[in-house]
C-alpha positions, 0 to 999 in steps of 0.5 A, a space after each residue: 712712319 716706318 716700324 720702330 723696329 727698323 731703327 733698333 740693334 738687335 744683338 742676335 743670337 743664334 737659335 739653333 732652329 733652321 727656320 727661326 735661326 736667330 732671337 735676341 731682346 730688344 727692350 724686354 722683348 722677345 725677338 725672333 726672325 723666321 727664314 722664309 722660303 725666299 723668292 716664293 715668300 720674303 725673306 724674313 717676318 720678324 716676330 716680337 713677344 709672339 706676335 709677327 710684326 712684318 715681313 721684309 726682303 733684307 734687314 735693315 742696316 742697324 740689324 747688322 747680319 743676322 745669320 753670322 755664324 759669328 754671332 754667340 749661341 742660345 742655352 737650349 733651353 733658353 732658346 726652347 722657351 723663345 721659340 715656344 710662342 712661335 712654334 706653330 708658325 714654320 709655315 710662311 703665313 700660318 701666322 695669318 692663319 692662312 699657311 703656305 701650302 705649296 709643296 716646292 716653297 713650304 712643304 
């Protein structure tokens, strides 16, 4: 059975952060997408309430286009609050305690 998040319809908001470019509130939970160094790593990692849920190379159709510049921006203070739980997870794998240290993809 696929993760339930694949069926959701998040309303993405731009965060102003290049590594965590979009966030959404889905069913009262905070979603953040990390943009990874593709193709060395999966394109995206989804974090829900600060915890990594899964990696994916593409987004499901119900997610639309996360990087669409037409998405409204979050207020700076709101973006900081939403991104605070994931700030230490910039490098791929850091959320699992094994951050990538390859200078070509994550350096």
